[in-house]
C-alpha positions in Angstrom: 8.9 -4.2 89.6 10.5 -5.4 86.4 14.2 -5.1 86.7 15.3 -7.1 83.8 14.8 -7.0 80.0 11.6 -8.9 79.1 12.4 -11.8 76.8 12.0 -10.5 73.2 10.2 -13.7 72.2 7.5 -13.0 74.8 7.0 -9.5 73.6 7.1 -10.6 70.0 4.5 -13.3 70.7 2.2 -10.6 72.1 2.8 -8.5 69.1 1.9 -11.4 66.9 -1.4 -12.0 68.7 -2.5 -8.4 68.3 -1.6 -8.1 64.6 -4.7 -8.4 62.6 -5.1 -5.1 60.7 -2.8 -6.0 57.9 -0.7 -9.0 56.8 1.5 -9.3 59.8 3.0 -12.2 61.8 -0.4 -13.6 62.8 -1.4 -14.0 59.1 2.1 -15.0 57.9 3.0 -17.6 60.5 1.2 -20.6 58.9 3.4 -20.4 55.8 6.4 -18.6 57.1 6.9 -20.1 60.6 10.6 -19.8 60.7 10.7 -16.2 59.5 8.1 -15.3 62.1 10.0 -17.1 64.9 13.1 -15.2 64.0 11.2 -11.9 63.8 9.7 -12.6 67.2 13.1 -12.4 68.9 14.2 -9.3 67.0 14.2 -5.7 68.1 11.9 -5.0 65.2 9.1 -6.9 66.9 9.3 -4.6 70.0 10.2 -1.3 68.3 7.1 0.1 69.9 4.4 -1.4 72.1 1.6 -0.6 74.5 2.9 -0.5 78.1 2.3 -3.7 80.1 4.1 -5.9 82.6 5.5 -7.8 79.6 6.8 -4.8 77.6 7.9 -2.3 80.2 11.6 -2.8 81.1 12.0 0.2 83.5 11.6 0.2 87.2 8.2 1.8 88.0 8.1 0.7 91.6 8.0 4.2 93.0 11.6 4.9 92.0 13.1 8.3 91.5 15.6 10.1 89.3 17.0 13.5 90.2 19.6 16.0 89.0 20.2 19.7 89.3 17.0 20.8 87.6 14.7 17.8 87.3 13.1 15.4 89.8 11.2 12.4 88.5 9.1 9.7 90.2 8.1 6.5 88.3 5.2 4.5 89.6 2.5 2.1 88.6 -1.2 2.4 89.5 -3.1 -0.7 88.3 -2.3 -1.0 84.6 -1.2 2.6 84.3 2.5 3.6 84.3 2.9 7.1 85.8 5.6 9.7 85.6 5.6 12.7 87.9 8.1 15.5 87.0 9.1 18.5 89.0 11.1 20.9 86.8 12.0 24.5 87.5 9.4 24.6 90.3 6.5 23.1 88.3 5.1 19.7 89.1 3.3 17.7 86.3 1.9 14.2 86.2 2.0 12.1 83.0 0.8 8.7 81.8 3.0 6.5 79.6 1.2 5.9 76.3 3.7 3.6 74.6 7.2 2.1 75.1 9.7 2.9 72.4 12.6 0.5 71.8 14.1 -2.2 73.9 17.9 -2.4 73.9 20.2 -1.0 75.0 17.7 1.6 76.2 13.9 2.0 76.4 12.1 5.3 76.1 8.6 6.1 77.1 6.1 8.1 75.0 3.7 10.6 76.6 0.6 12.0 75.0 0.7 15.8 75.4 -2.4 16.6 73.4 -3.0 17.5 69.8 -2.2 14.0 68.7 1.4 14.5 69.8 3.5 11.8 71.4 6.7 13.0 73.0 9.7 11.0 73.9 10.5 11.5 77.6 14.1 12.4 78.3 14.7 10.0 81.2 15.2 6.5 79.7 15.8 3.1 81.2 19.2 1.4 80.6 18.2 -2.1 79.7 21.7 -3.5 79.8 22.8 -5.8 82.6 24.0 -4.4 85.9 27.4 -5.8 85.1 27.5 -3.6 81.9 26.3 -0.5 83.8 22.6 -0.9 83.1 19.4 -1.4 85.1 19.1 2.3 85.9 17.3 5.5 84.9 19.5 8.0 83.0 19.1 11.3 81.3 19.5 11.6 77.5 20.0 15.4 77.3 22.4 17.4 79.5 21.1 19.0 82.7 20.5 22.7 82.5 20.4 22.8 78.7 16.7 22.6 77.9 13.9 24.3 79.7 10.2 23.7 79.1 9.3 25.5 75.9 12.7 25.0 74.3 12.6 23.0 71.0 15.1 20.4 72.3 13.2 19.9 75.6 11.4 16.6 75.7 8.1 18.4 75.1 9.6 20.3 72.2 9.4 19.9 68.4 12.6 17.9 68.0 11.6 15.3 70.6 8.3 14.7 68.9 7.5 11.0 68.0 5.2 11.9 65.1 7.9 13.6 63.0 11.1 12.1 64.4 10.5 8.5 65.2 7.1 7.2 64.1 7.5 5.8 60.6 10.5 3.7 61.6 9.0 2.2 64.8 5.6 1.2 63.4 4.3 -0.4 60.2 2.0 1.2 57.6 2.2 4.6 59.3 0.9 7.9 58.0 1.7 11.1 59.9 -1.5 13.0 59.0 -0.4 16.4 60.1 -2.9 19.2 59.8 -1.1 22.6 59.4 -4.2 24.6 60.2 -4.7 23.2 63.6 -1.0 22.2 64.2 -2.1 18.8 65.2 -1.7 15.1 64.2 -4.0 12.2 63.5 -1.2 9.7 63.1 -2.3 6.2 62.2 -0.5 2.9 61.7 -1.4 -0.7 60.6 0.8 -2.4 63.2 2.3 -0.8 66.3 5.8 -2.3 65.8 7.9 -3.2 62.8 6.2 -6.2 61.2 6.2 -8.1 57.9 4.6 -5.3 55.8 7.2 -2.8 57.0 9.5 -4.4 54.4 7.3 -6.5 52.2 5.0 -3.8 50.8 2.7 -6.3 49.1 2.3 -8.6 52.1 -1.4 -8.0 52.5 -2.2 -8.7 48.8 0.0 -11.7 49.0 -1.8 -13.1 52.0 -5.2 -12.5 50.4 -4.1 -14.3 47.3 -2.7 -17.3 49.1 -6.0 -17.7 51.0 -7.9 -17.8 47.7 -5.3 -20.0 46.0 -4.0 -17.4 43.7 -0.3 -16.8 43.1 1.0 -13.3 44.1 4.3 -12.0 45.4 4.7 -10.1 48.6 5.9 -7.0 46.8 9.4 -6.3 45.4 11.9 -9.2 45.7 14.2 -8.4 48.6 16.3 -11.6 49.0 20.0 -12.0 48.8 20.7 -14.4 45.8 23.6 -16.5 44.6 26.7 -17.0 46.6 30.1 -15.4 47.2 33.3 -17.1 46.3 36.0 -16.4 48.9 38.8 -14.1 48.0 42.1 -15.5 46.8 45.3 -13.3 47.0 44.7 -10.2 44.9 41.4 -11.6 43.6 38.6 -10.0 45.6 35.4 -12.0 46.6 33.3 -12.8 43.6 29.6 -13.2 43.4 28.2 -16.2 41.5 24.7 -17.0 40.4 21.6 -14.8 40.3 22.2 -11.3 41.5 20.8 -10.1 44.8 17.9 -7.8 44.8 18.8 -4.2 44.0 15.8 -3.1 46.1 17.0 -4.6 49.4 19.5 -1.9 50.5 17.2 1.1 49.8 14.4 -0.8 51.5 16.4 -1.3 54.7 17.5 2.3 54.2 14.0 3.5 54.8 14.9 3.5 58.5 18.6 2.7 58.7 19.6 6.1 57.3 19.3 9.8 57.9 16.8 10.7 55.2 13.9 12.9 54.4 10.5 11.3 53.7 9.0 13.0 50.6 5.5 11.5 50.7 3.1 10.7 53.6 2.4 7.1 52.7 3.7 3.7 53.6 6.7 2.1 52.1 9.1 3.7 49.7 12.8 3.5 49.0 15.8 5.7 49.5 16.6 7.8 46.4 13.0 7.7 45.4 10.3 8.4 48.0 13.0 9.2 50.5 16.0 11.5 50.0 19.2 10.4 51.6 21.3 13.0 53.5 24.6 14.0 51.8 28.1 13.6 53.3 28.2 17.0 54.7 29.6 18.4 57.9 28.7 18.3 60.8 26.8 15.1 60.0 30.0 13.4 58.8 33.7 14.1 59.2 35.4 15.1 56.0 36.9 11.6 55.6 33.4 10.2 55.4 33.2 8.8 58.9 30.1 9.2 61.0 30.0 12.2 63.3 26.3 12.7 64.2 23.4 10.2 64.4 23.1 9.3 60.7 22.6 5.6 61.1 24.0 3.1 58.4 23.2 3.7 54.8 25.2 6.8 54.2 28.3 4.9 55.4 27.5 1.7 53.6 27.0 3.5 50.2 30.6 4.7 50.5 32.0 1.2 50.8 33.6 -1.1 48.3 31.1 -3.8 49.5 28.2 -1.7 48.3 29.9 -1.1 45.0 30.4 -4.9 44.7 26.6 -5.4 45.3 26.9 -6.8 48.8 23.5 -6.5 50.5 22.5 -6.3 54.2 21.4 -9.9 54.4 24.8 -11.2 53.2 25.8 -10.5 56.8 22.6 -10.2 58.8 19.6 -12.5 59.2 16.8 -10.5 57.6 14.2 -11.4 60.2 16.1 -11.6 63.5 18.6 -8.9 62.5 21.4 -10.9 64.0 24.7 -11.6 62.3 24.9 -14.8 60.3 28.2 -15.7 62.1 30.0 -14.5 65.1 33.3 -12.6 65.3 35.6 -12.7 62.3 33.6 -15.6 60.8 31.1 -13.2 59.4 33.8 -11.5 57.4 35.4 -14.8 56.5 32.3 -15.7 54.5 33.9 -13.7 51.7 37.4 -12.6 52.8 39.8 -15.5 53.0 40.6 -16.2 56.7 44.0 -17.7 55.9 45.0 -14.3 54.4 43.1 -11.8 56.5 42.6 -13.4 59.9 46.3 -13.7 60.5 48.9 -11.8 62.5 50.6 -10.9 59.2 47.6 -8.9 58.3 46.2 -7.4 61.5 49.5 -7.4 63.5 47.8 -8.2 66.8 47.8 -11.4 68.9 45.2 -14.0 67.8 42.1 -13.7 69.9 42.8 -10.2 71.0 40.5 -7.2 70.5 42.9 -5.9 67.9 42.6 -9.1 65.9 38.8 -8.5 65.4 38.1 -7.2 61.9 35.4 -4.8 63.2 37.6 -3.0 65.6 39.7 -1.6 62.8 37.3 -1.5 59.9 34.0 -0.9 61.7 34.8 1.4 64.7 32.0 2.2 67.1 30.4 5.6 67.8 28.1 6.1 70.8 24.8 7.8 70.6 22.0 8.4 73.1 24.7 8.0 75.8 24.9 4.2 75.7 24.0 3.0 72.2 27.2 1.8 70.5 26.9 1.6 66.7 29.4 0.4 64.2 30.6 2.2 61.1 29.5 0.6 57.9 31.9 2.2 55.4 34.5 -0.5 56.1 37.4 2.0 55.6 41.0 1.1 56.0 42.4 2.9 59.1 44.3 6.1 58.1 45.5 7.9 61.2 47.0 10.7 59.0 43.7 11.4 57.3 41.8 11.1 60.6 44.1 13.8 62.1 43.4 16.1 59.1 39.7 15.5 59.2 39.4 15.7 63.0 37.8 12.2 63.2 38.6 9.6 65.8 41.9 7.7 65.3 40.8 4.1 65.2 44.1 2.9 66.7 43.7 5.1 69.7 40.3 3.6 70.5 42.3 0.7 72.0 45.8 2.2 72.5 44.6 4.9 74.8 48.2 5.5 76.1 49.4 6.5 72.7 48.9 9.5 70.4 48.2 10.3 66.8 51.8 10.6 65.9 52.5 7.0 67.2 49.6 5.5 65.2 50.6 7.4 62.0 54.2 6.2 62.3 53.1 2.6 63.1 50.6 2.3 60.3 52.9 3.8 57.7 55.6 1.3 58.7 53.1 -1.6 58.5 51.2 -0.6 55.3 53.3 2.0 53.4 51.3 1.5 50.1 48.1 2.5 51.9 49.5 5.9 52.7 49.9 6.7 48.9 46.2 6.1 48.2 44.1 9.2 47.8 41.1 9.4 50.2 37.7 11.1 50.1 39.0 13.7 52.5 41.7 14.7 50.1 39.3 14.7 47.1 37.3 17.4 48.8 40.3 19.6 49.4 40.9 19.9 45.6 39.9 23.1 43.8 36.8 22.6 41.6 38.8 22.2 38.4 40.6 19.2 39.9 37.3 17.6 41.1 36.0 17.1 37.6 37.5 13.7 36.9 36.1 12.3 40.2 32.7 13.6 39.3 32.9 11.8 36.0 34.1 8.5 37.4 31.2 6.1 37.7 33.3 3.7 39.7 33.5 6.1 42.6 30.7 6.0 45.2 27.6 7.8 43.8 26.8 9.3 47.2 30.3 10.9 47.4 30.0 12.2 43.8 26.6 13.7 44.6 28.0 15.3 47.8 31.0 16.7 45.9 28.6 17.9 43.1 26.7 20.0 45.7 29.8 21.3 47.3 30.9 22.8 43.9 27.4 23.3 42.5 27.5 27.1 42.0 30.9 26.7 40.1 29.7 23.8 38.0 26.5 25.3 36.8 28.5 28.5 35.9 31.7 27.0 34.5 30.9 23.4 33.5 27.3 23.3 32.3 28.0 20.4 29.9 29.3 18.2 32.7 26.4 19.1 34.8 24.0 18.1 32.0 25.8 14.8 31.8 25.5 14.3 35.6 21.8 15.1 35.4 21.5 12.0 33.2 23.5 9.7 35.5 22.4 6.1 36.2 22.5 6.9 39.9 19.4 8.7 41.2 21.3 10.3 44.0 23.6 12.0 41.5 20.7 13.1 39.3 18.9 14.6 42.4 22.0 16.6 43.3 22.6 17.8 39.7 19.0 19.1 39.5 19.3 20.6 42.9 22.3 22.8 42.0 20.5 24.2 38.9 19.1 26.8 41.2 22.5 28.5 41.2 22.5 29.0 37.5 20.6 30.8 34.7 16.8 30.1 34.2 17.4 29.4 30.5 19.8 26.6 31.2 17.5 25.1 33.8 14.6 25.2 31.5 16.5 23.2 28.9 16.9 20.3 31.4 13.5 20.7 33.0 11.4 18.1 31.1 13.8 15.2 31.7 14.0 16.0 35.5 10.3 16.4 35.8 9.7 13.0 34.1 12.4 11.2 36.1 11.2 7.9 37.7 12.6 9.0 41.1 10.3 11.2 43.1 13.4 12.7 44.8 14.7 13.8 41.4 11.4 15.2 40.3 11.0 17.3 43.5 14.6 18.5 43.3 14.0 19.6 39.7 10.7 21.4 40.5 12.2 23.2 43.5 15.2 24.5 41.5 13.0 25.7 38.6 10.6 27.3 41.0 13.3 29.2 42.8 14.6 30.5 39.5 11.1 31.7 38.6 10.7 29.1 35.8 7.3 27.5 35.2 6.1 25.2 32.4 2.7 25.0 30.9 2.3 21.2 30.6 0.8 18.3 32.5 4.1 17.0 33.8 4.8 20.3 35.5 1.3 20.4 37.1 1.6 16.8 38.3 5.0 17.4 40.0 3.7 20.7 41.5 1.1 18.7 43.3 3.7 16.2 44.5 5.8 19.1 45.8 2.9 20.7 47.5 2.1 17.4 49.2 5.8 17.2 50.4 5.5 20.8 51.8 2.4 19.9 53.7 4.1 16.8 55.1 7.1 18.8 56.2 5.2 21.8 57.6 5.2 20.5 61.1 9.0 21.3 61.3 10.7 24.7 61.0 12.7 23.5 58.0 9.6 22.6 56.2 8.0 26.0 57.0 11.1 27.7 55.5 10.7 25.7 52.3 7.0 26.6 52.2 7.9 30.3 52.6 10.3 30.1 49.7 7.6 28.5 47.6 5.1 31.3 48.6 7.6 34.0 47.7 7.9 32.7 44.2 4.2 33.4 43.8 4.6 36.9 45.4 2.7 35.8 48.5 5.0 37.8 50.7 2.6 38.2 53.6 1.9 34.5 53.8 5.6 33.7 53.5 6.3 36.0 56.4 3.7 34.3 58.5 5.1 30.9 57.7 8.6 32.1 58.9 7.1 33.5 62.1 5.5 30.2 62.8 8.8 28.5 62.2 10.4 30.8 64.7 7.6 30.1 67.2 8.5 26.4 66.9 12.2 27.0 67.2 13.3 30.6 68.1 16.9 29.7 67.2 16.2 28.4 63.7 18.7 30.5 61.7 17.5 29.8 58.1 14.0 31.2 59.1 15.5 34.4 60.4 17.7 34.8 57.4 14.8 34.5 55.0 12.6 36.7 57.1 15.3 39.4 57.1 15.5 39.1 53.4 11.8 39.9 53.1 12.1 42.8 55.6 15.2 44.3 53.9 13.6 44.1 50.4 10.9 46.4 51.8 13.4 48.8 53.3 12.6 47.6 56.8 16.2 47.3 58.0 15.5 48.1 61.6 12.9 45.3 61.9 15.3 43.0 60.2 17.9 43.9 62.8 15.4 43.2 65.6 14.6 39.8 64.1 18.3 38.9 64.1 18.8 40.1 67.7 15.9 38.0 68.9 17.4 34.9 67.3 20.9 35.7 68.6 19.5 35.5 72.1 18.8 31.8 71.5 21.9 31.1 69.4 24.5 33.7 70.5 27.6 33.7 68.3 26.0 32.4 65.1 28.3 33.6 62.4 25.7 33.8 59.7 23.5 36.1 61.7 26.4 38.3 62.9 27.6 38.6 59.2 24.1 39.6 58.1 23.7 42.1 60.9 27.1 43.6 59.9 25.8 44.1 56.4 22.7 45.8 57.7 24.8 48.1 59.9 26.8 49.0 56.7 23.5 49.9 55.0 22.5 52.1 57.9 26.1 53.6 58.0 26.8 52.2 61.5 30.3 51.6 60.4 32.0 50.6 63.7 29.2 48.2 64.6 29.4 46.8 61.0 33.1 46.1 61.3 32.7 44.5 64.7 30.0 42.1 63.5 31.7 41.3 60.1 35.0 40.7 61.9 33.5 38.4 64.5 31.6 36.5 61.8 34.8 36.0 59.8 36.6 34.8 63.0 33.8 32.4 63.9 33.6 30.9 60.4 37.2 30.7 59.1 36.2 28.2 56.4 33.7 30.7 54.9 35.9 32.7 52.5 33.0 35.0 51.7 32.6 36.2 55.2 36.3 37.1 55.4 36.2 38.7 51.9 33.3 41.0 52.8 35.0 42.0 56.1 38.2 42.9 54.1 36.2 44.8 51.5 34.5 46.8 54.3 37.8 47.6 55.8 39.1 48.7 52.4 36.1 50.9 51.7 36.4 52.5 55.1 40.1 53.2 54.4 41.5 50.9 57.0 44.0 49.9 54.4 46.7 48.2 56.5 44.1 46.0 58.3 42.3 45.3 55.0 45.6 44.1 53.4 46.4 42.0 56.4 43.0 40.3 56.3 43.3 39.7 52.6 46.7 38.1 52.9 45.5 35.8 55.6 42.6 34.8 53.4 44.8 34.1 50.4 47.0 31.8 52.6 43.9 29.8 53.4 42.2 30.1 50.0 45.0 30.4 47.4 43.9 31.1 43.9 40.5 32.5 44.9 39.9 35.0 42.1 37.9 37.6 44.1 40.5 37.6 46.9 43.3 38.0 44.3 41.4 40.9 42.6 41.0 42.6 46.0 44.8 42.1 46.7 45.6 44.0 43.5 44.2 47.1 45.1 47.0 47.3 47.6 
């Protein structure tokens, strides 16, 4: 039995020995001994490994885990690590194929056939016993996921190949085959090794052996030095600028992003598209809500704007902080000004005096994995209350309430309460958001997110501004600008097409092509043909997921391949019967052919999996109207409006239906309530004039 965390250095050394396929630690150690030594004690070195007595942290000495619907036995037979499950009356036996991760938890991958590796839902808590660890625990909630469900550990969303693989191994290609629905996933190194970040490491090693100069890919180092802040003067960078490639390279894995090409390497905002600041992934104040990792937060920060890079704070090879406690912040922020009671208002040495507890609050994922925010925001209890995010002060002061923290912070820092925040920017009407969109000093990711929130209005009412944003220096803004073109007229999109299709960023090119394609625009030139091939490669890469199959169906529909599009959507719903976008598009196809009853049946099937989905209830209500089932229509439309109060269109259509069916008092009441929530909405105001 192994009941403690194996030393990372031991596992890293084993990884070093088995690394021969590419330029990895074994080839790099002669010239880069210190870097390899630091890497060998990092979590990167053990991100994934074959199971062995050195790598397996969990207790496989015939131990058991049990809850209301699952009984598991963990055992070891020779060199084989075995897991026997009894679930809903069915007993299965599995063999551990790989270990995944090392701290604070370790998961176990199981080969279920078809090239699929699945992440088992009972993980080992590798923390010390004193911290509550050294135990088996369940990642999902008992009773929620049955075998066959997409969120069950054997399901599509717990699949290593499409969810975990390219961040836990080096030089990985997914190699998904849509025809056989199988994988031939391959990698150059099982864990995260040198070439995971240094794309040219292999060529560099070959050149060094032959005595030829050659770099190890794009320069990634932090350069120059930071002068410590003085009074109102913020920290200032001196000397050669740090690599602009470092943050998007780290962001390959430390972000919620979509990979656009099935090849190694790549950078965020080019070969990978970063998720926007949308709910429910983030709270409306920009704080992390779901498991979005780091880069989306960091790109909102003043530090990112000032060209701070990851390795200004972290050792690039060990991943550890360069200094402990407040000292890491004091590298740039003058301790005599900030590490004082006058600033933080807490006793020296207390938890409240630690910079991170106010400016980098923790969120917990996977039950026990505590991760810090990287937006470095100033605590604003008032905004947190409005956005529904956690009040930072109450993380420690559990005996207090939001009112107390608002009053206290306003007393301490009154000037801060007069500063406009990202949450407030998003509450403005579109006309008032224009200046923010134009302001290059605001975070590009926020501007891109705001652009998409108001995309339909911008393309209709402010095409000149949208054209300027499509030429932004920031690829993330350009990508969003071209994405919202699909809400406008084909002629306007055609006028911007060539610039978007020739953009150096793959993310921008694909966004351009997709918008043009959805608008029915095609060009007869080589650039169009080239990007079409890139887009088709992206669709194939994503076709193992329901979301990718929906994109593929949309693409097929633009070519009038209605039957094939329908089949793609049926396949998406086989993978995830509750995937609402697939059902909505399928019903569009059925309704366009007059097959309203079949559309209703498709909605009802999906509602069995996701009861109470507002979009489906709204759509079913519209179909009932079409079929003159008026009472059922009003019931569905009213429930949808109630379930989605932030969607003015749902409420508007419910009010219109009431008006058309001569329920005038009720229609007026609903319209008045909507106008209270959405003042100035022109369609609501026009409806109100009918009363």
